N, C-alpha and C positions, 0 to 999 in steps of 0.2 A: 265839394260844393253843396252845402246843406240848404241855402236859400234858393228859391226858384229862380231859374234863368228866365228873364222877361224878354219876350220877342213881340214885335209889333208889325202892323201893316197887313198887306194881303198875303196869300199863301206863299208866293215865291219869296217875298221879303222875310217872312218868318222862317222859312226853311233855310235861306242863305245864312241868317243870323245863327240858327242852331248849328248848322254845319261848320261855320267858322269858329264859334265859341267852344264847340264840343269836338273839334276835329281829332284831337289825340285820343279821347275816349272812344270815339266812333271807330277809328282805325284799329284800336286794340280789341274791342269787342267783335268787330266784323271778322278779324283774322280768326278768332276762336269759333265764331258761328259758322263761317264758310267751311272751315276744316271739319267741324262736326257734321255738316250736311253732306260731306263727301267730296268737297273740293269744287273749284269753279265750274268744271264740266257738268257735274251733277246739279249745281245751282242753275246753270243756264238751261238745262233740260227741264227742271222744275218750272221755271218762268215761261219758257217757250211752249210748254205743253199744257198751260193753263191760260185762262183769260181774265185773270184778276185785274190786270192793269186797265182793261176795257171797262170792267165794272166800276173801278175807282173813278175813271174818267166820266162815266155816265152819272153816277150817283153822288160823288163827292169831288167835283173837279177842283175846288180850292185846295183840297188835301193832296190831290195829285201834284199840283203846283208846289205845295209845301214839301212833299217828299222829293221832288226833282230838285228843289232848292237846297235841301239838306245834302243830297248827293253832290251837287255842284260846290256847295260851300265847304264840304269836308274833303272834296277831291277823291271820291270813291266811286267804283262802278255802280251804275244805277241798279243793275240786276242784283248785285250783292246786297245793296241796301234794301231793295224791295223784299228779298228773301228774308232778311232780318225782321221786316215788318209782317211777315207771314208765318209766324211761329205756329199758330193753331192749324193753319192750312198745311204746313209741312209735316205736322204730326201724322195726319191721315194720308197725305200723299206718299210719304215714305213708307207707310205701313209698318212702322216700328212700334212695338208695344212695350214701352218703358213704364216704370212705376210713376205715374203722373199724379202727384198730390198737388192739384192745381187750383187752390183758392177756396176760402170759406167766407161767406157773405152773410151779414145780418142787416136787416132794415126794420125801422120802427117809425110810425107816424108821429110819435111823441105826444105832447111837446117835451123837449125839442125834437123835431124830425131828425133822424140819424140814418146814415147808411155807411157801412165800413166793411173792410175785407182784409184778409191776408192775400198777397199775390205770390203764389208759389211757382218757382221756375227752376230751370236747370242752373246748376252752380257755375257753369261757364259764363253766365251773365253777371256774376258777382263783380262789383267794382264799377259797373256801368250805370248804377242807379242814379237817376236825376229827377228833379221836379222842374217842370217847365210851365210858365204862364204865357198864354197866347192872348194878347190884348189888342182890341180894336176900339173904335169910338162907340160901338154898340154894346159890347160885352167882353168879359174876360173868362177864360177857361184855364184851370190849372190841372195838370195831369202828373201822376207818377209814371215814369217811363224808364226805358233803357236808352242810353245815348244813341240817337239815330232813329228810334221808333217814334211814330206820331202819337202814341199814347197807350197806356194799359188800363187806367181807371182814373176818375177825377171828378171835378166839380165845376159848376158854372156860376158866374155872378148873377145869372138870371134866376137863381134860387133853387138849384137842385144838384144832386150828385148821382153818379152812375158807377156801380160795381159789377163785376163779371165773374162767371165761372165757366171753365171749359167743360163741355159735354161731348167727349170724344167718341162716344159710341153712336151718336146720332148721324143721320144721313148728311152727306156733304156734296159740294158741287165745285167744279173747277171754273165756273163762270159766275159765281156769286160774289157778293161784296165781303172782303175779308174782315175779320173781327176788329182789328185796330181801327179800321176806317168806319165801321158801323158805330163804334164807340165815339169817335170824334165827330162823326156826322150827327149823332144824337146830342152830344154836348153843345153843338152849335145851334140847337133849336131854342126858341124864345121862352119855353116853359117845360115843366116835367111832362105834361100831357102831350105836347108836340114831340118831345123826345121819344116817348113810348110809341107814338104813331109813326115816327120815322123808322124805328126799329121794326115795327110790324109791316111796313110798306116795302122794304128793300129785300131783294133776294139774298139769301145767306150762303156763304161759302162753307161755314163750319158750324157744328153744333155748339151752342153757347147759351148761357143764361145771363140775362141783363136785369139788374135791380135798379129801378129809378125811384128816387125819393126827393120830394121837395114841393115847391109851389106850382100849382096847376094853372090852367088858363084863367080861372076866375079868382086866383089868389089863395085858394084853399090848399091844404096839404094833401098830397096824393102819394101813394106808393103803388108801384107796378112791378110784378114779377113775370118776366117773359122768357119762355124757353123757345129757342129758335133752331130750326134745321133747314136743310135745303128744300124740304117739302112744305114749310110754313112755320107759323108761330102759334103758341098757346099760352094762356095765363096759367101759372103754377101756384098762385096764391090769390086770395080774394083782394080786389082793389081796396086800397086804404088800410090793409091789415099789416100787422107785424109778421115778418117771415125770415127764415134762414134758408140758405141753399149751399150745398156742397157740389160734388161732381158727378152725380147720377141724376137722371131725369126723374122728376116728381109727377109730371103730368103727360108729357108727350109720349106717343107710341112710335115715333119715327126713328126707330133704331135700325142701324145698318147691321145685318146679321154677320157680316164679315169682320166687323170691328169687335173682337172679343175683348171684354174689359180686362185690363190688367189688375193685378192685386192692388187693392186700394183700401184706405181707411175712410173713404167717403161716407159710408153709412155711420161710422163712429162719429165723425165730425158733424154730420147732420143731427145726430141725437144730442150732441153738446149744444149745437145752435138752438135746437128746439127747447131744451130744458134750461140750460144756463142763460140762453139768450132771452128768455122770458123775464129775467130779473134786470135786464139792462134798461136803465132810464136816463143815463147821462153819457156824454162823450167820454168821460173818464172811465165809466163802467165798460163801455165798448172797447176802448183802448186796452184796458186790463184783460178782458176776455180774449182779445186777439193776440195777446202777448204770451200766452201759456199754451202748453201742449194739451190736446192734440191739434189745436188750430194753428199754432206756430211751430214751424219746422226749423229747428236750430241748425247752424252749420255743423255738419258731421263729415269726417273724412270717408266714412263708409256709406254715405248716401249721396246720390247724384243730384237730388233736388233739395231745395231749401226755401224758406220764406224770403223772397227777393226784397220785399217791402210790404208795408201795410198803410192803409189810409182809414181815417174816420172823418166823415163830412157831417157837420152840424149846421142845420138851417134854422136861423132865427131871423132877426132883422137884417143880419149880415150872414154871409156864407163863410164858414171857417173850415179849412181842410187841415187836419193833422196828418202827418205822414212820417214813416221811417224809411231810411235808405239801407235796408237790410232787415234781418229778423228782429222784431220788436222786443224779443227777450234779451237782446244784446246791444241794440242800437237805440239812440235817443229819439224820442218823439219831437218833431218840429211842428210848427203851426204857422199858417198863413191865411190872411183874409183874402177871399176871392172877390175882387171888386174891379170896376171899370177904372183904369188908370189914365185913359186918354179922354180928353173932353174937347 
């Protein structure tokens, strides 16, 4: 399914529609995810010994209803689906130190304003790639996601896009708002300034970088680079600037000494973003940069991780999101206009 699945209504209705339409894909990917997490008993322990559901209910209640709707629509245990939505959180909770090449992001104020990334994940998620558009009478949001996830990265018809980078060495919390729900909560905001303010206002479960690019409160183009940990947030680039970000912190000192960084090419990818990224002026340029090594991780039998997908969001009079459902060196780029479809 290359075209976005369009779901409408309140959180519960959107969730039910996703669960029903993506039922087979959700069952397939959940079986692999739960097995990789150690089985149902380990998953139940993970959920029961953290307070993520409480944080979701407090800060993003509409997304809690959506998540519960997905579980009901697909006919899967809610704890299993919640664990699927807690990838970043399970990484530190399980204390496993794999080689996580997890995303390269570039943002530029333009014109045109652009933000894009590779989304690098475990290969067990391959085949679950989907694009989903959430449409209401006020706005539409399109996300790249794995079947059953509320979202990984995406764009809003309000005129902005958000990309993310895992910062797994930062301080974390079992009572903060999980990454997927921070992302969707920010995308629900009326402009790019409000999205950045939302990210700064909520307690964070996991270390993460958020790149927000697009139309601000006064209609001007803004770019925001925000590094987040359980201890707070900090800007990692000047407001309104061009910036790149990989998977090591550039500004925050909130590092958990127990989280020893795994072997990574993050520094190499950061240098490519800083040097080659300075030449990016168009969406084509950015798509091309994200499609080659070292930013793109191709499918390899000897590597557990790969580029699950990629997006490029372009903000002009309309918001256009290009995306691939798999590594962009091997998969076709698709394009969709993110606009309000209900009036």
